[in-house]
N, C-alpha and C positions, 0 to 999 in steps of 0.2 A: 465184503467189507464188514468190519466189526461194527456193531451197533454203537452210535455215538453216545447213547445213554449209559453205556458200560465203560466209557473211557474216563481216565482220571481227569478231573477238571483243574485242580490246583497246580499240577506239574505233569510234564510229559517229556519225551525224548525226541530230538530231531532225527533226520535221516542218518546222521552219523553217530547216533546213540548219546549225544550230549544232552544232559538234563536241562529242561527249560522251566523256569518259574512262570506258570501260566498267569497267575495273578499280577505279577510285576509286569509281564509283557502286555497284558490287557490295559494296565494303567498307562503304560507308555503309548499304546495305540490311541487311547482317549486323548492324550496330550497332543499327539500328532494330528488327530482329527480336528481338534479345536484350532490348531495352528493353520490348518488348511481351510478354515472357515465354516466347518460343520457346526451345527448347533449341538449335536450330541450323537453318540453311537451306542449300540447295544448288541448283545450277542444272543442268538437263539439256536435251539436244537433244530434238527431238520425233520423231526417226526410231526407231520401236520395231519395225521390220519383222522383226528377228531374234527378237522375242518372240511373233510371231503364230503360228508353227507349234505352240508349246507351248500357247497358249491354245486353238487349234483342236482339238488332241488332247484337252485337258481337257474341252471341251464335247462332243466326239464320244463320249467315254467316259461321258457322262451324270453326271459328278461334281458338276454344279451342282444336281442334284436338282430341286426345284420352283421354283428361282429362275429363272423363265422370262425375266426381264429380261436375264440373262447371255447367253442364247442369242439373244434378240431384238436386242441391241446388237451381237453378233458382234464383228467385227474393228474396229468403231468405237472400241472400248475402247483399241486400240493406235494409233489415228490421231488425235492431238490436233488437227490442222488440220481434220479433218472435224467434230469436236465444236465447235471454236471457230475458224472461218476467220480466217486472219491470224496465228495463233499461231506464234511462232518459238522460244520457250523456255518451259520450265515450271520455276517456282520451287517446290521442295518444302520443307515446313516440318515440324518435329517439336515436339510439345507433350507434355511428360511428364504422366502421369496417376496414377501409383501413390500411393494415399492413405494417410494414417495411419489404419489400421483394424485390426480384430481379426486375429490371425494367421491367414493363409489355410489353412495346413496343419492348424492346430488345429481350425478350423471344419469342414474336410473330414473330419477324423477323428471328429467327433461327429455321428453319424447323426440326432440329434434336431434338429440345427440346419440352417438353409437356407444353401446356398452361392450367392452372387451374384458373378458375375465382377467383379473389382475396378474395371474401367473404368466399370461401370454403377451404382456406389453413390451417385453424386452427380448433378449436373446433366447434361443431355444434351450430349455433347461436340460434336455437330453445331452447336449454337447458340454454344457458347463459342468453338470453333475458327473457325467461319465469321466471326464478328464480329472476331476478332483478325486473320484473314487480310485482311479487308476494310480494316481500319485500316492494315495494312502496305501494301497496294496503293495506298491513297489517299495515304499518306505518300510513296511513291515518285513518285506523280503530281504531288506538289507540287514535286519536283525535276526530273522529266522527264515531260512529258505523254505518256501512252501508253494503249493499250487493254489491258484486263485482265478476267479473270473468275476468281472463286474457287470452289473445290470442296472439300467435306469429306465424302468417302464418299457423295456424293449424285448421282453421274453416272458414266457408263461411262468410268472412268479406271483405268489400270494403276498404282495408287498405289505399290506396293512396287517395281515395275520402275523407275518414274521416280525414286523416292527412292534406290534403289541406284545408278542411273546418275548421280545428282547428288552422290554421295559421302556421303550421310547414313548409310549402313550397307550391309550385305549381306543377301541373302535367306537365312534359316536353313532348315534341313531341314523345319521346321514351316510354311514359306512366309511367316512373318512377318519383318519387318525387324529386324536385330540391329546394335547399335553397341557398340564395345568399352567405352566409358565410360558407357553408358546402358542396356545390355541391350535389352529390347524393350517395356518398359512406357511406350509413348508413342503418341499419335495422329499421323496424317499428314494434311496438307492441301496443296493446290496453288494456285498462282496461274499461270494461263495468260496469257502476255503477248506482245506484238509487239516487245518490246525484245530486240535481239540481244546479250544479256549474255554475258560470258565463261562458258565451261562449266567445271564442276568435274569432277575426275577421279573415276571410280567407286572405291568402297572395295574393299579386298582382303578376301576371305572368310576367316573364321577358325573354321569348324566342325570341320575336320579329320575324324577318324574318329568323333567323338562322335555317338551315336544316342540320347541321353537323352530327347529330345522324342518320338521315335518309340516308344521302349520304354514311356514313361509314358502315352501316350494311352489312356484307359480303354476306348475303343471301336475301337481300331486304325484310326482314320480316316486317319492318315498312312500311306497304302498304299505309299509309296516316298519316298525323300528328295526333298523339294521338291514333293511331290504329295499333296494332301488330297482325299479323297472326302467331299464335304460331306454326303452322305446318311448318313454314319456319325458326323459331327462333332456333339458335344453342343451347341455353339453354334448350329448349324443346327437341330438337333432341338428345342431349347427356344425358339428365337427365330423362325426362318424357316419351319419346317414348320407348316402350318395345321391339318392333320388329326391322326389318331392317331399316336402314337409307336410304331414297330414293337416288338412285344412282346419280341423277342429282345434288343433293345437297352435296354429299360427297366431291368433290374437293373444295367446298367453305368453308368447315370447317377448312381447313388448319391444324394447329397443336393444335387446341382447343379440349381438351379431356373431359372437364367438365365445362359447362357453357361458357359464352362469356361476355366480358366487353367492346367491341369495341364502342358501342354507348355512353358509359360513358367516355371512354378514350379521345374521341374527344370533349366532351362537354366543352365549355369555362368556365362554372361555376365550374368545378372541379379543376380549378386553385386554388380555395380557400379551397379545401378539406384538412382536417387535418389528420395526422396519428392517428390511434386509440391508446388510452392509455390502452386498454383491452388486457392483456397478453394472454388470451385464444384464441385470433384471430391471434396470431403469427404463421408463417408457421411451419409445421411439416414435418419431413422426407424429407426435401429438395424439397418439391413439388412445390416450386415457380420457380425452374429452372431445373427440372430433365430431363434426357435424355429419349426419348420415348422408345428406345430399352431396357433400364434398367427397366422401369416400366412394359413393356410387359413381362419381365421375372419373374415378381412376381408370386408366386404360390397363390393358393386360400387362403392358410393359411397366407401368407404374406399380402395379401389384407385385410383379416379380422383383422389382428393384427394392421396394419399400418393405417387403416382407422377407427378404433374403436373410437367412439365419434366424428367422422367427418361427415359432411353432405354427403360426397362422399360415405360413407358406404351404403346409401340407394339404390344406383343403382345396387349394387351387382356385383359380379366378372365377370359374363358373359358380361354385358353391358360395364364394365370397359375395357375388352379386345376388344369388338366390337369398342368402341370409339378410342382406341389406334391403332387398325388395320387400321382404316380410316386415322388417322394422319400419320402412317407409310407409307401408300400409297401416301400421299401428300408430304412426306419428300424427300429430295435430295437422290438419289441412293447412297448407301454406303454399304460395306460388312456387317456391323453390322445391318443395316436396313433389308437387304435381309435375313440374318441369323435369325433375330428375327421373321420375318414373316414365314420363312420355319419351324421354331420350333413349330408353332401352326397349321400347315396344317392338322393334324389329331386330332385336339381338339375335345372332345366329343360333343360340342355344334355346331349344324348346323349353328346357327347364327354367331358364331365366324368364322367357316370355310368359310362361304360365304364372309364375309368381308375381310378375309385374302386373299382369292382367288382374289377378286377385287383389293386389294392392290398390290399383286404381278403382276397382269396384268398391273397395272399402271407403273410398273418398267420393263415391258416387260420381266419378269422372268418366267421360266417354273413353273407351279403349281405342282411340284413334289419334293420328298425328294432328 
């Protein structure tokens, strides 16, 4: 395949030899993206060779933890043409998710409540974003026949790297993408295409000397600017980790039972973040400010029903109870907290029982019925 860097950007020919005005087509694609609810789109080249050394070093350090798929895919993550042969460009898209919900800082400050990362309060973003990307790709195809494939955090793709190169923002020191007028409360998705569209210019970084995200991380997971050790990250510990949460980190989780937003909550650029207009991301079942004891009382059937279609569903009931047990161990001692923990002392899962025992020990309560 011809190198994408050698292809004409302003104009090209379709499969039938018809000349296409690339600049005009891209302008139309941006309009269609806005009509579909995207905050913005950008176009990047597929040559990510300069990002490979950093990815290799991160994997070599073991910062991916138990996410073996990261190691298994290796450098394929930085090689779009290996993932989808024929790819010439990647269209990155941004979809805002910050919902109208209970104040995040107020929930974090109340140890009796459960904190769920705000991106996970509503419908699973994979479904919402993938459908929207598919619609955009198909709309492009009505104007210019082309090959495409859409991705939403579901394949080995360097999403932030591609998005930053497409001009959607810059990589913050917490490794998330930042945009001056939107902060970081948005999802990213990609359309891999064989269309040699004009490239967008990368965005200029605006973090300066700020270290707010690094200083705010409860578990010191941001080990250096632009470098996160997933093994210490609360999102990893509550979502990706399948076994026991390391005991030394449990007190640091506070009341965070699914994910963590701390590095974003303190970021100055999120002053400019806007509430999402996407109804699918609105909180469900009161999860934006639910009591820990009430959530711990959910049966497995309750969990399945109330997290159906939610990203929370993927961790399963056992890890759901594990996470809440840790939060209850960190909660202020109260009769309802102790009663909730006591109710799970004989749970069939050894993982749950171990975390319940730890939590009760934190309250100096006897581990017995």
